[in-house]
N, C-alpha and C positions, 0 to 999 in steps of 0.2 A: 249577144249573151248578156244577161243581167248579173251584175256583181253585187256583193254585199256592201253595205254602207261602211264608210271609214269609221273605225272604232268599234265595229261589230264583227264577229267572226263565228265560223262553225267550229264546234269543239269535237274533235275526232280522237279516237284512240291513237296513241296511248295517253294523251292528255286527259281525255274524259275518264280514263281509269284512275288517273291521279286524283281528279276531283272526287270520284266515288270513294277513294281511299281516305281522303281528308274528311269527307262528310261522315264516313263510318267511324273514324277516330273520334270526331266531335260527338256523335250520338252516344258512343260508348262512355265517354267521360261525363257528358251531361247526365246520363242515367245514374252515374255514381254520385253526382252532386245533387240529385233530386230535382232536376229541371224537366219541364214538360214542353213539348213542341207546340208552337202556335204558328198558324199559316195565315198571313195577312194579305189583303188585296194588293194587286200590282198597281192599281189606280186608286187614288184617294182625292178628296177635295183639295184644291190648291191651297186653301186657307190653312189646312192642317200643317203643312210644312212651313208656311210663313209664320204661323203663330208659335210653332215649337222650335224649329231650327233657327229662326231669326231672319228678319228681312234685310239685314246688312251682311249676311254670310255670302260667300262665293256661291254656295249651292243654290240659294234662292235668287241672287242677283244675276248670275251668269250661266249656271249649269243645269238648271232644272228643265225637264221636258214638260212644258205646260201648254194646254190648249183648251178651247171651248168645244164641247162635244155637240152631238146633234140635238140634244135637249137644252142647249144653252147653258150647261153647267161648266164652270171653270174648274178643270181638273188637272192633275199632274201625275205623271208616272213616278213611282216612288224613287227618290234618290238615296234614301237610307231607311232603316227598319224601325228605329226607336219611336218615331211619332206614331206609326201605325200600331205598334204594340201598346203604347200608352192610350191611344184612342180606343182600342179594343178593351183595355183594362177598365176604362171609365164606362164605355157604352154597355159592356156585358156585366157590369157590377162585380168584377172579379175580386174586389176587396172584401166581398161578403161571403166568399166561398169557404173561408177558414183554412185555405191552403197556404203554402209558404210563399206564393207570389214569385216563383222562379220560372222564367219562360225562355225558350230559345227558338230561333228561326233560321231557316236556310233558304235563300232565294236570290233571284237576280235583282239588281238595282240599276238605275239609269242616270247618268250624268253627262252632259254635253261638255266634257273637258278634253284637253288635248291628249290624244293617245300617246302612251310611252310604255317602256318596259313594264309589263305586269299590270298596266292600267288600260282599261277599255271603257267605252261609253256604255256598254252593257257588261256588267260584271257580277260575279256571285259573291255574296257575303254570308258568313255565319255569324250570328249575333246572339248575345245573351243579355237578359234584363232581370234584375232582382228588385222587386218593388215592395216597399213596406218595411225595410230594415234600415235604420239609420246608423247602425253601429259600425265601428272600424272592423269588426269581425267579418261583416259582409264585404267590405273593401278588400281585405286580405284574401278572403276565400275566392272572390271574383277574379283577382289577378292570378292567384295560384291555379285556378281552374283553366284560365287562358293559357298559361305556360304549359300545363299538363296536356292540353289538347294539341299544342304545337309539337311537344315532345312525342306524343302518341302518333302523330301524323308523320314523324320522321325528321322534323326540323332540328338542326343542330346549330349551336353557336348563337342563340338568341339572347338578348339582354333586355331587361325591363327598366324603364325610366318612369319615375313618379314625381308628382308635384302636388301642391294644394293651391287652389284658387280662392279658398276661403268661402265664407257665407255671403249672403246679400249685404250685410253690414260691412264686412271687410272690403268687399269689392266696391261698395258704394263710396266709401272713403277713398279707396285707391283710384277709382275712376276719376274723381275730381282732381287728384294729384297728377295722375298720368295725363289727363286732358290738358291741364295747364302746361305741363312740360312739352307736350306735342305741339301746342299752339306757339310756344316760343321757338320751336325748331321746325315749324311747318315748311319752310323753304327747302329743307333737306329731305322731306318725305315724298314718296311717290304719290301720284294723283289719287288712287283709291284710299290711301291712308289719310290724306288731307280731308277727304270727304267724311271719313269715319271718326274724326276727332271728337265731334259732339255726339254722334249717334252711338258709337261703340268703340272707344279708344283702345280697349284691350285687344281688338282685332289687329292693331298695328304690330303687336308683339308676335302675332302668328304670321305676319306677312313674309313671303319668301324674299322680298327685296329689302325691306327695312328691318325685319325681325332680328336677324343676326347682329346688326349694329346696335339696335335699341336694347338688346339683352344685356349689353355691358354698360350702356350709358343711361338708360331710363331709370327712374326711381323704382325700388323693389317693393313688392307687395308685403305688407306686414299683417300677419294673421292675428286675430283676436285670441284670447286665451283658450276658448272652447275649440276653435278650429286648429290651433297649434297642438292642443292635447289630442285631438282626433287624429291628426297627421302623425304625431309621435307614436301613438298606439298602433296605427296602421303599419308603420315601419317595423315595430317590435313583432307584430303578428306575422308579417311577411318573412322576417328572419326565422321565426318559429316554424313557418311552413317550408323553409328551405329554398325560398325563391331568391335567385340572384338578381339584385336590383341596385339602382343608384338614384339619388335624388337629383333631379334636373330642374333648377329654379327657373329656367327659361322655357319650360314646357307649358304651353298655354292651351292647345287644342283650338279648333276653329269654330266651334258651335256655341251659340249664345247660352244654351241651357245648362252648361256645366257649373257645378259648385264643388268646393272642397277637393277631394282626391281626383286627379286626372292621371292617366298613364298611357304609355305606348310600349309596344314590344318591337324591337328592331333587329335587323339581320344585316351584318356588314357585307354579305355577298351580293346584295342588291345595289350597292353603290350609294350615291347621294340620296336617292329616293328609297330609303332603307326601312321605312315603317311598314310592318306586316299587319299589325293590329293595334287598336287603341280604343280608349273609352274613358269613362269617369263617372262621378256621382252627379245626379241631377235631382236634388232634393225638392226643388220648387216647381218642376215641370208639370207633374200630374195635377197639382192644385191650380196652376195657372191655366190649364186647359179645361177647367170645370169639374175636376175630379176631387177625391178626398185628399187630405194632407198626407201624402204617401211619399216619403223619401225613397230614392231609388239609385241604383248604380248599374251600369252595363257597359258592353263593349261590342265592337264589330271587327271581324277578321276578313281580310281580303283573300279569297280562295285562290285567285289567279296568282297572287304574289307568293303564297305558300307553295303552290305547285311549281313555281320557278326554283324554289329552294330544294325541293326533293325530286326534281325531274330526273336526275342521274342516279338516284338510289334504286335499290331492288324493289320489285313488286309492281312495276308498271307494264310488264309484258302481257299482252292480250292474246298471244299466239295459243292455238290449241295444243294440248299435250300429244294428241294422237290424230293421225290423218288416215281415214279408211278409203281403200281403193278396191273397186271391182274389176277383176281382170277378164271377165267374160260375162256374156249376157245372162247365163243361168245362175250367176252369183250375185246379181244386183239386189234381189230381195233379201238374201242372207246378209249382204253388206249393210243394207239399210237397217236390218234388225240388230246387227252388231253395234251400230251407232247408238241405238237406244240402250242396249245392255251396258255399254261403256259409260254413258251418261248416268244411268241408274246407279252405277258403282261409284259415282263421284269423280269420274275422269272426263276432262273436256275433250271433245272429239269433233271433227269436222270432215267434210268431203267437198269435192268440186261438182262433178257431174258423172254419174256412173255410166252414162252412155258414151262418154268420150273414150279415146284409145288409152291403153295402159300407159304409153309414153306421155301422153298429155296429162293424165292424172298424176303421174310421178313428178312432172314439172310443177304442177300445182302444189303437191306435197312439199317439195323443196322450198317453194316460195312462202308457204304457210307459216314457217317457223316452228312447226311441230317437231317433237323429239323422235317420234316413232311413226312409221307408216305400217299399217296392217293391210295385207293384200289377200283377197279372196278370189279364187278361180275355180274352175271345174274340179281339179284334183283336190283342192282343199275342202270343197263341199263334200266330195265322196269320202274323204278320210277324216271328216270332222276335225279339221285342223285350220291353221291360219299362218301365213307367211309374215314374219316380223322383220321389218327392215329399219335399223337405226338410221336416222337422218343427220344427226349432229356428231356422231362418233364414227371412226373408221372400224366398224365391226361388220362381220358378215351377216347377210340375211339368213335366217333360220326358220324352220317350221316348228310350230308349237301346237300341241293338242288343244282343242278348243276348251276343254275342261280346265286346263292349266293357264289359259291365256291371261286373265286379269292379274293373278299373282305374279306371273313372269313380267308383265308390263310394268307393274309397280316397282320391280327391281331395277328397271331401266330408267325410271323417271327420277 
């Protein structure tokens, strides 16, 4: 027997139903905020992710599924959505459409990282990107929309954390200060952080090993007046939006392209790996990839981790409401027609095999999780009626005229 690869899995009901529920909630909220869907390729040029995500990030260094295809092209399976959206924005000249530059995507991403609770090597993300708006209003709206989606999906007890990484000037000055500090404490750093001192010292703050200690010991980033004002206004607007948040000066995020506002939404029910969604502003990315000077902000949400949070809530049952049974050979066609009538009335209905015995069909009805079984036999066909058998309540089976069947069933559901 061939087994699935480690870190990959089949998604079956009721989990697949939870994913659909989360996706539907996101689509509904995106429509309210004026976002349009974009569907990006699963495979992109390898260079796209190196240039955008950063060659010193864990994604590019350790986790990306990259290979050379039959045509000799160096390609990669997408590990995240933002680079593909930005590539499409530039390639399709979307800055010239006159539209608001708001895009969302729903799709699977791939990273060769260690599987753990709610994290797989193939995983679904919902993401949003707002390109072309540099104001704090865009920052506040983006975070508020993310929280709204999580609430709409049924997540409770989430908290937002925000920080500012400043602009290129702020970070340029801070990078030199932090690099000098790390060099004097290099012996205390893990091997990956020692390698990144000169390349990207800010990545040390995001390190799972050294990050918590450096947060309290390393020099703090000082924002320039413009970035400080942007961050203050973002906080004021988040309060105006009713978003529950706190400032976390230790929040860095792991990708190279972030500038100014960064944020995460966390849920304590997930334990130490508590991040459900995160993102931030990337004002320089579009231009650095050959596009126009278009400041942007976005986020990505891990659908698997959101599903863990709402798994025990209502709405994940995929059982049919009604199970139809044919008690005799001459009732099979009528039973099949009844299935169609029930579904046309908006009632979910199922059956097993009308050619099986009545006892066998009743066993299937019990296993189906349906609330009601409808039984058609020769007598019912002659009398234009149907036997109604409640499956979840201790109520007697009774016969209902076919003309009254659907209204009577609705009373039982």
